[in-house]
Every structure is written in C-alpha cells, then in structure tokens.
Backbone as a chain_set.jsonl record, in Angstrom:
{"seq": "MSDNLAALLDAAVALEASLRRRGWRFCFIGGVAVQRWGNPRFTRDLDITLLTGFGGEAQFIDALLEDLQPRRDDGRAFALRHRVLLARTSTGVDVDVALGALPFEARTVERATFWRISDTAALTTCSCEDLLVHKVFAGRDQDWADVEQILIRQHGRIDLTLIRDELGPLLSLKEDTDAAPKLERLVRLVERRLSAEP", "coords": {"N": [[-160.683, -20.613, -170.286], [-159.722, -22.634, -173.003], [-157.877, -25.764, -173.114], [-156.394, -26.016, -175.469], [-156.125, -23.343, -176.355], [-154.754, -22.274, -174.182], [-152.341, -23.694, -174.365], [-151.445, -22.733, -176.812], [-151.091, -19.978, -176.24], [-149.15, -20.179, -174.268], [-147.018, -21.116, -175.824], [-146.733, -18.884, -177.43], [-145.915, -16.948, -175.573], [-143.419, -17.989, -174.837], [-142.099, -17.81, -177.287], [-142.191, -15.062, -177.718], [-140.491, -14.221, -175.629], [-138.06, -15.308, -176.501], [-137.608, -13.914, -178.92], [-137.429, -11.334, -177.958], [-135.153, -11.479, -176.359], [-133.234, -11.548, -178.301], [-133.35, -9.015, -179.199], [-134.948, -8.243, -181.307], [-137.326, -6.724, -183.565], [-140.772, -7.045, -183.702], [-144.133, -8.393, -184.078], [-147.127, -10.057, -183.04], [-149.534, -11.24, -185.309], [-152.535, -12.199, -187.03], [-154.268, -15.061, -185.678], [-153.72, -14.841, -182.867], [-153.788, -12.067, -182.458], [-156.428, -11.669, -183.155], [-157.673, -12.837, -180.972], [-157.289, -10.828, -179.151], [-158.478, -8.469, -180.259], [-160.837, -9.134, -181.571], [-163.55, -11.465, -181.803], [-162.894, -13.917, -179.568], [-161.723, -16.966, -180.796], [-161.297, -20.354, -181.955], [-157.97, -21.063, -182.662], [-155.059, -22.377, -184.174], [-152.419, -21.859, -184.674], [-149.449, -19.736, -184.725], [-148.844, -16.485, -185.852], [-146.463, -14.245, -187.008], [-145.02, -11.062, -187.593], [-141.803, -10.289, -188.383], [-139.347, -7.924, -188.346], [-136.958, -7.791, -190.741], [-135.795, -6.48, -192.818], [-134.359, -5.945, -196.126], [-132.075, -8.184, -197.509], [-130.616, -9.171, -195.307], [-131.85, -11.462, -194.442], [-131.127, -14.166, -194.078], [-129.564, -14.469, -191.736], [-131.434, -14.033, -189.736], [-133.235, -16.123, -190.213], [-131.596, -18.376, -189.767], [-131.009, -18.052, -187.048], [-133.584, -18.244, -185.964], [-134.115, -20.906, -186.545], [-132.604, -22.178, -184.696], [-134.188, -22.366, -182.491], [-136.64, -23.211, -183.393], [-138.338, -25.753, -185.322], [-138.157, -26.525, -188.781], [-141.03, -26.762, -190.951], [-140.922, -27.805, -193.397], [-138.847, -29.715, -195.603], [-137.193, -28.161, -197.137], [-137.11, -25.821, -195.711], [-135.485, -23.563, -194.996], [-134.553, -22.561, -197.481], [-137.018, -22.123, -198.69], [-138.036, -20.093, -197.045], [-136.229, -18.021, -197.604], [-136.851, -17.611, -200.251], [-139.611, -17.06, -200.332], [-140.112, -15.342, -198.262], [-141.234, -16.106, -195.843], [-141.058, -18.012, -192.968], [-141.86, -21.252, -192.323], [-142.539, -22.905, -189.548], [-142.172, -24.84, -186.458], [-142.857, -25.095, -183.0], [-141.128, -26.513, -180.124], [-143.095, -27.663, -178.678], [-144.958, -28.383, -180.489], [-146.527, -26.471, -181.768], [-147.547, -24.753, -184.608], [-145.815, -22.208, -186.412], [-145.838, -19.298, -188.307], [-143.579, -17.183, -189.662], [-143.407, -14.103, -190.908], [-141.135, -12.43, -192.891], [-140.475, -9.341, -192.489], [-140.256, -6.319, -194.385], [-141.353, -4.309, -195.833], [-142.623, -0.918, -195.943], [-145.22, -0.736, -194.753], [-145.192, -3.001, -193.117], [-143.173, -2.323, -191.335], [-144.361, -0.111, -190.092], [-146.516, -1.377, -188.911], [-145.265, -2.927, -186.923], [-144.167, -0.841, -185.427], [-146.475, 0.335, -184.416], [-147.433, -1.596, -182.755], [-148.536, -2.999, -179.617], [-148.384, -3.957, -176.114], [-150.231, -6.762, -174.996], [-151.714, -7.78, -172.221], [-151.908, -10.932, -170.964], [-151.962, -12.361, -168.681], [-151.18, -12.193, -165.154], [-148.462, -12.294, -165.221], [-147.532, -12.328, -167.808], [-147.242, -10.999, -171.14], [-148.098, -10.226, -174.52], [-146.808, -9.006, -177.607], [-148.793, -7.487, -179.798], [-150.141, -6.664, -183.05], [-151.803, -3.57, -183.891], [-155.353, -2.941, -183.642], [-156.286, -1.716, -186.004], [-154.246, -2.361, -187.857], [-154.471, -5.116, -187.863], [-156.981, -5.375, -189.068], [-156.341, -4.397, -191.622], [-154.543, -6.404, -192.489], [-156.336, -8.572, -192.496], [-158.358, -7.827, -194.355], [-156.781, -7.599, -196.63], [-155.899, -10.261, -196.945], [-158.353, -11.636, -197.28], [-159.873, -14.062, -197.164], [-162.697, -16.246, -196.45], [-162.889, -16.704, -193.645], [-161.32, -14.584, -192.785], [-162.905, -12.35, -193.467], [-165.085, -12.843, -191.817], [-163.82, -12.475, -189.368], [-163.164, -9.751, -189.638], [-165.703, -8.541, -189.526], [-166.479, -9.186, -186.863], [-164.474, -7.872, -185.424], [-164.976, -5.205, -186.116], [-167.447, -4.916, -184.865], [-166.88, -5.46, -182.131], [-164.931, -3.539, -181.523], [-166.173, -1.184, -182.032], [-166.472, 2.27, -182.611], [-163.96, 2.819, -181.708], [-162.093, 2.571, -183.637], [-159.709, 3.597, -186.026], [-160.643, 4.441, -188.924], [-159.719, 5.933, -191.053], [-156.94, 5.59, -191.015], [-156.849, 2.859, -191.632], [-157.911, 2.85, -194.25], [-155.974, 4.398, -195.554], [-153.668, 2.793, -195.328], [-154.487, 0.446, -196.545], [-155.174, 0.981, -199.212], [-152.798, 1.32, -201.014], [-151.726, -1.287, -200.733], [-153.726, -2.995, -201.712], [-153.767, -2.102, -204.306], [-151.34, -3.064, -205.229], [-151.844, -5.77, -205.639], [-153.805, -5.565, -207.462], [-156.476, -5.542, -206.631], [-159.715, -4.746, -206.702], [-162.018, -5.114, -205.359], [-161.999, -5.534, -202.568], [-161.808, -3.168, -200.94], [-164.311, -1.701, -201.394], [-165.975, -3.722, -200.374], [-165.229, -3.782, -197.689], [-166.123, -1.204, -196.915], [-168.883, -1.496, -197.252], [-169.368, -3.378, -195.261], [-168.623, -1.941, -192.986], [-170.655, 0.022, -192.99], [-172.875, -1.65, -192.681], [-172.438, -2.749, -190.096], [-172.531, -0.376, -188.616], [-175.22, 0.407, -189.02], [-176.526, -1.782, -187.87], [-175.673, -1.695, -185.169], [-176.521, 0.841, -184.401], [-179.204, 0.514, -184.437], [-179.731, -1.036, -182.281], [-181.163, -1.199, -179.01]], "CA": [[-159.8, -20.77, -171.441], [-159.552, -24.038, -173.359], [-156.511, -26.278, -173.028], [-155.711, -25.712, -176.727], [-155.755, -21.926, -176.368], [-153.726, -22.088, -173.156], [-151.083, -24.211, -174.913], [-151.028, -21.801, -177.862], [-150.59, -18.752, -175.615], [-147.869, -20.532, -173.622], [-146.009, -21.138, -176.882], [-146.533, -17.497, -177.856], [-145.122, -16.278, -174.54], [-142.04, -18.475, -174.958], [-141.538, -17.247, -178.513], [-141.989, -13.626, -177.439], [-139.286, -14.079, -174.801], [-136.896, -15.623, -177.335], [-137.394, -12.819, -179.864], [-137.008, -10.15, -177.199], [-133.754, -11.688, -175.961], [-132.39, -11.241, -179.454], [-133.462, -7.593, -179.497], [-135.608, -8.086, -182.598], [-138.597, -5.983, -183.629], [-141.756, -8.008, -184.191], [-145.43, -8.415, -183.398], [-148.059, -11.121, -183.413], [-150.683, -10.879, -186.133], [-153.329, -13.42, -187.168], [-155.205, -15.554, -184.673], [-153.463, -14.306, -181.527], [-154.31, -10.699, -182.434], [-157.892, -11.779, -183.161], [-158.079, -13.083, -179.58], [-157.271, -9.549, -178.443], [-159.307, -7.4, -180.825], [-162.092, -9.615, -182.134], [-164.237, -12.486, -181.037], [-161.995, -15.052, -179.349], [-162.139, -18.171, -181.521], [-160.261, -21.385, -182.017], [-156.86, -20.874, -183.596], [-154.112, -23.458, -183.866], [-151.035, -21.517, -184.986], [-148.964, -18.403, -184.398], [-148.379, -15.695, -186.998], [-145.615, -13.15, -186.535], [-144.215, -10.252, -188.51], [-140.477, -10.013, -187.838], [-138.655, -6.991, -189.229], [-135.623, -8.235, -191.143], [-135.282, -5.675, -193.915], [-133.958, -6.686, -197.313], [-130.664, -8.502, -197.646], [-130.037, -9.873, -194.164], [-132.833, -12.423, -193.941], [-130.541, -15.465, -193.74], [-129.123, -14.531, -190.343], [-132.631, -14.174, -188.914], [-133.761, -17.48, -190.402], [-130.701, -19.331, -189.098], [-131.2, -17.906, -185.605], [-134.9, -18.807, -185.641], [-134.063, -22.371, -186.641], [-131.977, -22.715, -183.484], [-135.254, -22.567, -181.502], [-137.823, -23.764, -184.047], [-138.085, -26.768, -186.336], [-138.845, -26.21, -190.04], [-142.126, -27.653, -191.301], [-140.614, -28.316, -194.734], [-137.451, -30.126, -195.744], [-136.474, -27.029, -197.715], [-137.644, -24.684, -194.968], [-134.625, -22.373, -195.065], [-134.598, -22.045, -198.853], [-138.383, -21.634, -198.91], [-138.15, -18.817, -196.341], [-135.472, -17.024, -198.357], [-137.52, -17.376, -201.534], [-140.991, -16.574, -200.181], [-140.155, -14.383, -197.145], [-141.988, -16.612, -194.689], [-140.52, -19.248, -192.405], [-142.892, -22.155, -191.816], [-141.802, -23.612, -188.503], [-142.956, -25.467, -185.388], [-142.182, -25.022, -181.71], [-140.814, -27.817, -179.526], [-144.339, -28.213, -178.127], [-145.825, -28.796, -181.587], [-147.361, -25.378, -182.273], [-147.063, -24.214, -185.872], [-145.49, -20.783, -186.412], [-145.5, -18.676, -189.587], [-142.846, -15.945, -189.411], [-143.256, -13.271, -192.098], [-139.896, -11.66, -192.823], [-140.989, -8.04, -192.872], [-139.34, -5.287, -194.876], [-142.127, -3.244, -196.471], [-142.964, 0.192, -195.031], [-146.397, -1.068, -193.941], [-144.798, -3.959, -192.082], [-142.429, -1.566, -190.322], [-145.33, 0.692, -189.331], [-147.29, -2.325, -188.099], [-144.455, -3.249, -185.743], [-144.053, 0.386, -184.638], [-147.753, 0.605, -183.74], [-147.791, -2.738, -181.895], [-148.569, -2.728, -178.179], [-148.49, -5.136, -175.255], [-151.527, -7.287, -174.573], [-151.461, -8.557, -171.008], [-152.76, -12.124, -170.966], [-151.994, -12.879, -167.31], [-150.455, -11.31, -164.237], [-147.012, -12.392, -165.427], [-147.17, -12.467, -169.225], [-147.855, -10.118, -172.124], [-147.677, -10.472, -175.894], [-146.79, -7.831, -178.467], [-149.653, -7.732, -180.955], [-150.416, -5.532, -183.918], [-152.973, -2.769, -183.527], [-156.635, -3.343, -184.217], [-156.337, -1.23, -187.38], [-153.347, -3.14, -188.709], [-155.071, -6.444, -188.004], [-158.025, -5.265, -190.09], [-155.671, -4.295, -192.922], [-154.082, -7.76, -192.827], [-157.487, -9.443, -192.76], [-158.987, -7.431, -195.621], [-155.835, -7.931, -197.701], [-155.927, -11.72, -197.135], [-159.632, -11.765, -197.963], [-160.548, -15.359, -197.14], [-163.99, -16.187, -195.759], [-162.659, -16.542, -192.206], [-160.822, -13.217, -192.57], [-164.039, -11.417, -193.487], [-165.845, -13.077, -190.58], [-163.061, -11.799, -188.313], [-163.318, -8.297, -189.838], [-167.016, -8.139, -189.002], [-166.475, -9.274, -185.406], [-163.606, -6.804, -184.899], [-165.722, -3.946, -186.27], [-168.488, -4.884, -183.831], [-166.308, -5.405, -180.774], [-164.144, -2.312, -181.343], [-166.972, -0.088, -182.603], [-166.252, 3.583, -182.006], [-162.556, 2.964, -181.282], [-161.245, 2.206, -184.778], [-159.301, 4.685, -186.915], [-160.932, 3.966, -190.279], [-158.88, 6.669, -191.995], [-155.659, 4.883, -191.043], [-157.048, 1.599, -192.358], [-158.052, 3.152, -195.686], [-154.685, 4.885, -196.065], [-152.73, 1.671, -195.436], [-155.025, -0.618, -197.389], [-155.227, 1.373, -200.623], [-151.608, 0.914, -201.785], [-151.532, -2.742, -200.694], [-154.681, -3.604, -202.64], [-153.338, -1.745, -205.664], [-150.24, -3.956, -205.605], [-152.372, -7.041, -206.168], [-154.881, -5.203, -208.392], [-157.741, -5.958, -206.016], [-160.654, -3.621, -206.699], [-163.242, -5.537, -204.677], [-161.907, -5.62, -201.106], [-162.092, -1.893, -200.279], [-165.765, -1.493, -201.339], [-166.586, -4.716, -199.483], [-165.013, -3.295, -196.32], [-167.006, -0.055, -196.663], [-170.234, -2.033, -197.071], [-169.414, -4.036, -193.96], [-168.616, -0.859, -191.989], [-172.009, 0.605, -192.957], [-173.777, -2.665, -192.133], [-172.22, -2.795, -188.646], [-173.043, 0.891, -188.075], [-176.689, 0.345, -188.998], [-176.949, -2.801, -186.912], [-175.44, -1.251, -183.799], [-177.336, 2.028, -184.104], [-180.593, 0.054, -184.277], [-179.889, -1.735, -181.01], [-181.613, -0.285, -177.929]], "C": [[-159.594, -22.255, -171.723], [-158.084, -24.443, -173.222], [-155.72, -25.93, -174.286], [-155.244, -24.263, -176.772], [-154.664, -21.649, -175.35], [-152.368, -22.551, -173.673], [-150.539, -23.275, -175.99], [-150.429, -20.535, -177.254], [-149.285, -19.006, -174.87], [-146.739, -20.543, -174.646], [-145.699, -19.727, -177.367], [-145.671, -16.733, -176.859], [-143.655, -16.696, -174.631], [-141.359, -17.891, -176.188], [-141.267, -15.756, -178.346], [-140.691, -13.416, -176.656], [-138.026, -14.31, -175.622], [-136.578, -14.474, -178.291], [-136.911, -11.562, -179.155], [-135.553, -10.277, -176.746], [-132.791, -11.333, -177.09], [-132.45, -9.763, -179.839], [-134.146, -7.298, -180.819], [-136.912, -7.311, -182.462], [-139.625, -6.856, -184.335], [-143.115, -7.708, -183.574], [-146.222, -9.615, -183.888], [-149.174, -10.517, -184.248], [-151.595, -12.108, -186.131], [-154.175, -13.754, -185.954], [-154.98, -15.024, -183.277], [-154.007, -12.888, -181.413], [-155.837, -10.695, -182.471], [-158.41, -12.046, -181.755], [-158.174, -11.762, -178.811], [-158.357, -8.596, -178.94], [-160.671, -7.856, -181.323], [-162.806, -10.558, -181.201], [-163.264, -13.632, -180.818], [-162.557, -16.308, -180.013], [-160.984, -19.153, -181.533], [-159.207, -20.996, -183.045], [-155.757, -21.837, -183.192], [-152.663, -23.071, -184.114], [-150.719, -20.076, -184.616], [-148.469, -17.737, -185.674], [-147.648, -14.473, -186.476], [-145.073, -12.379, -187.733], [-142.924, -9.905, -187.785], [-139.755, -9.097, -188.817], [-137.226, -7.466, -189.484], [-134.974, -7.278, -192.136], [-134.945, -6.552, -195.101], [-132.453, -6.935, -197.272], [-130.049, -9.28, -196.503], [-130.914, -10.97, -193.616], [-132.204, -13.722, -193.45], [-130.131, -15.548, -192.278], [-130.305, -14.651, -189.39], [-133.174, -15.595, -188.997], [-132.903, -18.496, -189.651], [-130.856, -19.256, -187.582], [-132.539, -18.487, -185.176], [-134.859, -20.331, -185.619], [-133.215, -23.0, -185.541], [-133.034, -23.057, -182.437], [-136.474, -23.276, -182.083], [-137.416, -24.824, -185.055], [-138.809, -26.383, -187.624], [-139.953, -27.217, -190.313], [-141.95, -28.235, -192.706], [-139.145, -28.733, -194.772], [-136.588, -28.991, -196.281], [-136.853, -25.719, -197.016], [-136.812, -23.417, -195.08], [-134.689, -21.738, -196.451], [-135.973, -21.459, -199.172], [-138.555, -20.255, -198.264], [-137.417, -17.713, -197.091], [-136.185, -16.641, -199.654], [-138.859, -16.671, -201.355], [-141.188, -15.609, -199.012], [-141.103, -14.817, -196.025], [-141.361, -17.936, -194.257], [-141.667, -20.045, -191.806], [-142.222, -23.084, -190.818], [-142.755, -24.191, -187.47], [-142.158, -25.365, -184.097], [-141.91, -26.428, -181.187], [-142.044, -28.468, -178.925], [-145.356, -28.545, -179.214], [-146.739, -27.726, -182.138], [-146.74, -24.828, -183.558], [-146.877, -22.704, -185.78], [-145.175, -20.361, -187.842], [-144.841, -17.339, -189.276], [-142.672, -15.207, -190.739], [-142.025, -12.395, -191.919], [-140.187, -10.266, -193.382], [-139.914, -7.075, -193.335], [-140.092, -4.113, -195.494], [-142.433, -2.129, -195.47], [-144.188, -0.11, -194.166], [-146.034, -2.034, -192.823], [-144.026, -3.265, -190.965], [-143.382, -0.739, -189.467], [-146.19, -0.193, -188.436], [-146.546, -2.651, -186.806], [-144.326, -2.018, -184.84], [-145.329, 0.66, -183.835], [-148.159, -0.504, -182.779], [-147.694, -2.361, -180.419], [-148.671, -4.047, -177.412], [-149.944, -5.477, -174.972], [-151.251, -8.204, -173.381], [-152.437, -9.722, -170.962], [-152.828, -12.793, -169.607], [-151.248, -11.885, -166.426], [-148.965, -11.272, -164.549], [-146.589, -12.399, -166.895], [-147.93, -11.479, -170.103], [-147.293, -10.462, -173.496], [-147.738, -9.165, -176.675], [-147.632, -8.126, -179.699], [-149.806, -6.459, -181.783], [-151.653, -4.789, -183.423], [-154.223, -3.352, -184.166], [-156.705, -2.945, -185.69], [-155.457, -2.053, -188.312], [-153.838, -4.573, -188.876], [-156.153, -6.417, -189.076], [-157.418, -5.148, -191.484], [-155.197, -5.674, -193.378], [-155.251, -8.647, -193.243], [-158.153, -9.107, -194.083], [-158.079, -7.802, -196.789], [-155.862, -9.432, -197.99], [-157.238, -12.151, -197.796], [-160.282, -13.125, -198.019], [-161.849, -15.239, -196.349], [-163.817, -15.964, -194.258], [-162.137, -15.146, -191.891], [-161.973, -12.219, -192.537], [-164.938, -11.607, -192.273], [-165.152, -12.397, -189.402], [-163.216, -10.281, -188.42], [-164.636, -7.82, -189.236], [-167.028, -8.138, -187.476], [-165.595, -8.193, -184.777], [-164.319, -5.463, -184.992], [-166.797, -3.808, -185.2], [-167.871, -4.661, -182.456], [-165.57, -4.093, -180.507], [-164.884, -1.08, -181.874], [-166.73, 1.22, -181.847], [-164.817, 3.836, -181.587], [-161.577, 2.718, -182.423], [-160.96, 3.439, -185.625], [-159.463, 4.208, -188.36], [-160.082, 4.689, -191.322], [-157.516, 5.993, -192.133], [-155.775, 3.599, -191.847], [-157.125, 1.855, -193.86], [-156.719, 3.586, -196.287], [-153.684, 3.749, -196.259], [-153.192, 0.648, -196.47], [-154.948, -0.282, -198.874], [-154.009, 0.931, -201.422], [-151.396, -0.601, -201.819], [-152.476, -3.441, -201.676], [-154.327, -3.282, -204.085], [-152.236, -2.674, -206.151], [-150.751, -5.266, -206.183], [-153.597, -6.827, -207.059], [-156.237, -5.715, -207.917], [-158.651, -4.734, -205.927], [-161.929, -3.926, -205.921], [-163.189, -5.378, -203.157], [-162.277, -4.307, -200.42], [-163.592, -1.581, -200.258], [-166.468, -2.486, -200.415], [-166.413, -4.301, -198.03], [-165.964, -2.149, -195.998], [-168.444, -0.513, -196.466], [-170.389, -2.663, -195.697], [-169.409, -2.998, -192.832], [-170.012, -0.263, -191.864], [-173.008, -0.371, -192.346], [-173.668, -2.729, -190.612], [-172.756, -1.535, -187.996], [-174.559, 0.851, -187.959], [-177.17, -0.64, -187.94], [-176.815, -2.317, -185.476], [-176.276, -0.034, -183.432], [-178.796, 1.668, -183.905], [-180.829, -0.658, -182.97], [-180.312, -0.755, -179.93], [-180.48, 0.039, -176.97]], "O": [[-159.328, -23.039, -170.811], [-157.182, -23.605, -173.215], [-154.538, -25.594, -174.211], [-154.115, -23.979, -177.172], [-153.746, -20.875, -175.62], [-151.358, -21.885, -173.45], [-149.333, -23.047, -176.076], [-149.38, -20.07, -177.699], [-148.408, -18.143, -174.843], [-145.644, -20.048, -174.381], [-144.552, -19.406, -177.679], [-144.797, -15.961, -177.252], [-142.757, -15.862, -174.517], [-140.186, -17.521, -176.14], [-140.232, -15.254, -178.783], [-139.894, -12.538, -176.986], [-137.036, -13.595, -175.462], [-135.416, -14.102, -178.454], [-136.087, -10.816, -179.684], [-134.81, -9.296, -176.749], [-131.674, -10.874, -176.85], [-131.696, -9.31, -180.7], [-133.953, -6.227, -181.394], [-137.514, -7.252, -181.39], [-139.379, -7.348, -185.436], [-143.235, -6.882, -182.67], [-146.016, -10.117, -184.994], [-149.691, -9.441, -183.948], [-151.423, -12.984, -185.283], [-154.723, -12.875, -185.291], [-155.946, -14.776, -182.556], [-154.614, -12.533, -180.403], [-156.47, -9.817, -181.885], [-159.467, -11.54, -181.378], [-159.024, -11.599, -177.936], [-159.069, -7.988, -178.142], [-161.573, -7.033, -181.48], [-162.687, -10.468, -179.979], [-162.843, -14.267, -181.785], [-163.718, -16.664, -179.813], [-159.854, -18.825, -181.172], [-159.538, -20.64, -184.176], [-155.545, -22.083, -182.005], [-151.759, -23.849, -183.807], [-151.602, -19.302, -184.244], [-147.763, -18.35, -186.475], [-148.149, -13.755, -185.61], [-144.714, -12.965, -188.754], [-142.944, -9.304, -186.711], [-139.571, -9.449, -189.982], [-136.402, -7.534, -188.572], [-133.751, -7.262, -192.282], [-135.209, -7.754, -195.092], [-131.663, -6.022, -197.032], [-129.058, -9.983, -196.701], [-130.76, -11.377, -192.464], [-132.702, -14.32, -192.496], [-130.325, -16.582, -191.64], [-130.196, -15.299, -188.349], [-133.528, -16.196, -187.983], [-133.433, -19.376, -188.973], [-130.838, -20.285, -186.906], [-132.626, -19.149, -184.142], [-135.493, -20.966, -184.776], [-133.117, -24.224, -185.46], [-132.817, -23.928, -181.595], [-137.254, -23.876, -181.343], [-136.302, -24.808, -185.578], [-139.962, -25.957, -187.571], [-139.836, -28.388, -189.952], [-142.748, -29.064, -193.143], [-138.309, -28.173, -194.062], [-135.414, -28.868, -195.935], [-136.91, -24.658, -197.638], [-137.355, -22.324, -195.24], [-134.858, -20.525, -196.58], [-136.08, -20.43, -199.839], [-139.147, -19.355, -198.862], [-137.921, -16.596, -197.203], [-136.127, -15.492, -200.093], [-139.205, -15.785, -202.136], [-142.294, -15.115, -198.791], [-141.699, -13.98, -195.348], [-141.162, -18.846, -195.061], [-142.359, -19.579, -190.901], [-141.431, -23.948, -191.196], [-143.973, -24.057, -187.58], [-140.938, -25.528, -184.096], [-142.401, -27.412, -181.741], [-142.057, -29.675, -178.684], [-146.482, -28.94, -178.913], [-147.647, -28.038, -182.909], [-145.559, -24.483, -183.591], [-147.674, -22.006, -185.154], [-144.351, -20.983, -188.513], [-145.471, -16.458, -188.691], [-141.889, -15.628, -191.591], [-141.891, -11.701, -190.912], [-140.147, -10.047, -194.593], [-138.821, -7.011, -192.773], [-139.522, -3.035, -195.661], [-142.494, -2.383, -194.267], [-144.202, 0.218, -192.98], [-146.521, -1.895, -191.701], [-144.205, -3.582, -189.789], [-143.224, -0.675, -188.248], [-146.549, 0.203, -187.327], [-147.136, -2.648, -185.725], [-144.373, -2.144, -183.616], [-145.267, 1.156, -182.711], [-149.144, -0.355, -182.055], [-146.883, -1.522, -180.026], [-148.993, -5.095, -177.971], [-150.773, -4.597, -174.739], [-150.635, -9.261, -173.52], [-153.651, -9.521, -170.925], [-153.647, -13.686, -169.39], [-150.75, -10.865, -166.902], [-148.279, -10.319, -164.18], [-145.395, -12.47, -167.188], [-149.093, -11.162, -169.851], [-146.16, -10.928, -173.62], [-148.607, -8.326, -176.437], [-147.236, -8.923, -180.55], [-149.627, -5.344, -181.291], [-152.443, -5.317, -182.64], [-154.154, -4.148, -185.103], [-157.132, -3.738, -186.53], [-155.867, -2.402, -189.419], [-153.636, -5.177, -189.93], [-156.237, -7.328, -189.899], [-157.933, -5.742, -192.431], [-155.424, -6.065, -194.524], [-155.163, -9.383, -194.226], [-158.479, -10.007, -194.857], [-158.557, -8.27, -197.822], [-155.849, -9.836, -199.152], [-157.236, -12.931, -198.748], [-161.17, -13.339, -198.845], [-162.072, -14.244, -195.659], [-164.51, -15.138, -193.665], [-162.468, -14.582, -190.848], [-162.011, -11.34, -191.676], [-165.492, -10.638, -191.754], [-165.809, -11.813, -188.54], [-163.381, -9.602, -187.407], [-164.676, -6.818, -188.523], [-167.53, -7.197, -186.861], [-165.928, -7.658, -183.719], [-164.273, -4.669, -184.052], [-167.033, -2.714, -184.688], [-168.295, -3.777, -181.712], [-165.587, -3.592, -179.383], [-164.264, -0.048, -182.133], [-166.778, 1.267, -180.618], [-164.481, 4.94, -181.158], [-160.367, 2.664, -182.203], [-161.86, 4.229, -185.908], [-158.538, 3.644, -188.944], [-159.76, 4.115, -192.362], [-157.002, 5.843, -193.241], [-154.898, 3.284, -192.651], [-156.483, 1.161, -194.648], [-156.376, 3.187, -197.4], [-152.936, 3.738, -197.237], [-152.378, 0.059, -197.18], [-154.687, -1.157, -199.699], [-154.164, 0.23, -202.421], [-150.936, -1.138, -202.826], [-152.073, -4.365, -202.382], [-154.56, -4.091, -204.983], [-152.19, -3.033, -207.328], [-150.156, -5.811, -207.113], [-154.328, -7.767, -207.371], [-157.031, -6.245, -208.694], [-158.382, -3.803, -205.167], [-162.821, -3.083, -205.836], [-164.213, -5.119, -202.525], [-162.988, -4.324, -199.415], [-164.114, -1.226, -199.201], [-167.442, -2.136, -199.75], [-167.333, -4.448, -197.226], [-166.553, -2.124, -194.917], [-169.152, 0.017, -195.61], [-171.421, -2.501, -195.045], [-170.113, -3.163, -191.836], [-170.502, -0.062, -190.753], [-173.886, 0.03, -191.583], [-174.682, -2.762, -189.916], [-173.374, -1.606, -186.934], [-175.119, 1.218, -186.926], [-178.114, -0.356, -187.203], [-177.721, -2.499, -184.663], [-176.694, 0.111, -182.283], [-179.546, 2.418, -183.28], [-181.974, -0.872, -182.572], [-179.873, 0.395, -179.928], [-180.677, 0.785, -176.011]]}, "num_chains": 1, "name": "protein.A"}
C-alpha cells in the first residue's frame, strides 16, 4: 500500500469513528468504495453520503465543522445551498460530505456494509451496485473507467436489476438518455470479453 493511500485510509478511519460516535447514518462512496469493489487506484479525497433529511442540515454541518475545516470561506452557506460540505481533515485530506435525503441515498446507506481494511479497522462503504449507480450517474471519463473495472472484478456477483431500477429514475431527473444504453453496452462488452477468456 502506498503512503498516500495509507494516509487516506487513516483519515477515513478517523472520520468513520467520529461519525459513529455521533450515531449518524452514513457510508463512503467514491474513491474509497472503488478501492473495495473495483481496481484499486490513486485517489486523493474522501466522499461520504451522510443522511440528514430535509430541514435539519444546519445542525449536521455545524457539528461536522467542529472536526473538519471548510475548504471555502462560505463553506457553511455553500453546504446549505448545494447540499454538499467541502471540507478538509486536520491531516490535509479533502472530504466531500453529501447531505443525503433522497430515497436512493437512504437506501444506499441501508445497503452499506463494513469493509475490513486491517485487523483493527473497518470502513462503511456503499454496495457495489450503489457505487455503479453513482458512477454511471456522474458519467465522467474516470467514472466510466471505474464502471468497467468494477464490472470485470465483480463479474457474476452484481445485481444488475437493482442497478437498473435505481438508475432509471435518477437519470430521468437529469433527462439523461445516453447513460443507461452506454451501461448496457459496457455490460455486454465485459460479458463477451470474459466469456472468451480460457
């Protein structure tokens, strides 16, 4: 394990402990979850979905800012407006905390499980399926590269029906008609590639 990844996971473990002490419901998404379900790759920040619901976000943000430093001068106001707190740990690791309230976000947290990263530490990450939903929805080049690697590494263990059911309404919200067919093409490509291997 590289020094950078070790430092990132140490920061994640500390953040996990802080959130658990508060009794909050959350899970890691993004690069940390990719380390678990996909091809481990360089990642420099932490992404978390924290269930706050609608209306009580300020108390969560204020509590988070007792342990984290905002990355913007207007960090608190930005978080209230955009539902994401852009922060940094005391060790310099960037953290994006999505203030979750949508049904999909609640289900993502409900389906999250522990990922044991050492004999003494574990992180709560989203499921493989929910990570794929997040990645397809985001749709950047790196996200699609991650989708392909997750499909390969988790081949035969992925609930594609769950992914399609969750993804459809989310893509409709942003009127994206391209991502779902692109995912299906990638699924077929991975299937053909793996079935051709000896």
